[in-house]
C-alpha positions, 0 to 999 in steps of 0.5 A, a space after each residue: 881464501 887461499 891455500 897455505 900449504 901449497 903456497 908453500 910449495 910454490 917456487 919463490 918470486 911466483 905469483 899465484 895463478 888464477 883458475 881456469 874455467 873449463 871450456 865448453 867449444 868454440 862459439 858460432 860467434 868467434 867463427 864469423 869474426 874469425 871468417 870476417 877478418 880473414 875476407 878483408 885480410 883476403 880482399 885487402 890483398 887483392 886490392 895491393 896487388 891490382 894496380 889500379 883498385 876497382 877502376 877500369 884501367 885508362 886507355 892509354 894512346 900507343 903511337 905505332 907507326 902507319 904500315 901502307 901495304 905495298 902495291 902488289 900485295 893489295 889488289 886494286 879494287 873492281 868498279 861497283 858495277 863490275 863487281 855486282 854483276 861479273 860481266 867481262 869488259 867489252 868494247 864492241 857488242 855483238 848487234 842488238 845486244 847491250 854494250 858496256 862503255 868503260 870511261 875514265 873521267 876527270 873530277 877535281 885535281 885527282 886521279 882519274 876514275 873509272 866507271 862504267 856505263 851499260 847501253 841499250 842500243 833500242 834506247 833512243 838517245 844517249 845517255 847524259 853521263 856519257 854524253 861527251 863519248 863519241 860512239 864509235 860505232 858512229 865514227 869513220 878514221 878520215 885524214 882530217 879527223 873522225 867523220 859521223 857515220 851511219 852504225 851498221 845496225 842503222 843508228 844514226 848520230 841524229 838519234 845517238 846524239 840527241 838529247 832526250 826531252 818529255 815528249 809532251 805536245 804542248 808549246 815547245 820552242 828550240 834555240 840555236 846558239 851559234 859561233 861557239 869555239 871562236 872566242 874562248 871566253 865566250 864559248 865557256 860564258 855560253 856553256 856555264 849560263 846557258 839552260 842544258 835545253 838551249 842548242 849549241 852550235 860551234 864553228 868550224 874555225 874555232 879553237 879547241 873544239 873537242 874540249 869544248 864539244 865535252 863541255 858542252 855534252 856534260 853540262 847536257 846541251 845538243 850541238 851541231 856543227 856549223 857549215 860555211 858555205 857561200 853567200 851572195 857577194 863572195 868572197 867580199 862577204 866571206 864565211 872563212 876557210 874551207 867554205 863550200 862554193 858553187 863554182 868548186 867541183 863535187 869532189 872539192 866541196 866534198 873535202 871541205 864539208 868532210 874537214 867541217 865535219 872532222 872537227 869534232 864528233 857527238 853532234 847531231 847536225 850541221 846548221 849552215 853559216 851564211 849560203 844564201 847562194 850556195 843554198 839556192 843552187 840545185 847541184 851544189 845543194 843536191 851533193 851537200 844533202 845527199 852527203 848528210 843523208 849517208 851520214 846520218 845527220 840533220 840540217 838546220 837551215 838558219 831562214 836567212 834564205 827564202 830561196 833555200 832548197 833544203 827543205 825539199 833536198 832534205 825530204 829527198 835524202 832522208 835528212 832530218 830537218 829544222 827551219 829557223 823562224 827568226 833571228 832573235 838578235 840581229 840588233 843587239 839590244 836586251 829590249 829588241 831580243 826579249 821582242 824576238 823571243 816573245 816572238 817565238 813563244 806566241 808562235 809555239 803557241 799557235 803552231 806547237 814549235 818554234 825556232 829561234 837562231 842567235 850567236 853567242 854573244 854576251 847579251 845574248 847568253 844573258 837574255 836567253 837565260 833570264 828568258 827561258 827561266 821564265 817562259 817555263 813557268 808560262 808552260 813553254 817548254 824549251 827543247 833541243 833542235 832534234 826535238 822539233 825536226 822533220 823526219 823522214 825516216 820517221 815518217 
């Protein structure tokens, strides 16, 4: 129902206002709705302000120039062994003490690498890792080069440069292959192909003996030096320059012997090259053997002369002595060489040891390498020449 009186009092053109209902306060639902709206607004704002909403920012690769520090700024790292022990660098140890040997090795095309090997003088034999490094205590300087000599503590080149072996008492065969350093390709092949247990003998007339010695020792071979001695019918049959002869004076022979001995280092002894006449002469052979005993070297007799006085003189002068049982390659035929090697095996089974002497011909090297692999399977141990030597010093 419309109140006419009040309608008359209303200004012209205005519609009547609806009647308001009295408010009873703000409801809980309204408050919740309001909070929800505000939350949505807040989250939306946060999202809008993020560079990558609700995602881990993608890593961007940045190119940074590589900075190499100046050499003076970074000290060179010390070798591991030296860092661990903090031991000082020692070149010459006190008698009976450990010896720290600093080694520069060249591997591949990179720069030389430093290494440290600690050696106990009480140990017999040389660590194969440093087998090519001469022991300074065993070297005497001479006009022709380094000469082997006993150390002040009594150690001999025969002891120090000997290749280690098992020490067992089974059947053992020692093989010496001579004539190394005469042919460069032949020497390289012999060192590479022959098992490490085979002893190598170097001819003093060869070339680059020092380099080949290092290669042989690093490959594990024990080595000996060949010495040219006078044969019958000399000089028609000539072992080469600086041959030791019966007619020469003791001083001249000593000079020629020193020349041969100084051609390289790290060998355990010497082996005759020819020498049937020289080894049968008491005067010439006595001076020769006395010098070997003085220097702590072994003597390997190739067994080619039954008249050799070497066994008795070696015992007298304290020289470790080895006698060859047979020449394995007098006939250059594979079948003949194999037959000689089989004879060595039979001798070793009967006597315990056998020694074969050969030359660095390609056929000999290949045949010996194949035979050794098969002999091992049959229980034969191939040993260095020092392992079968009769050593008067050890009784």
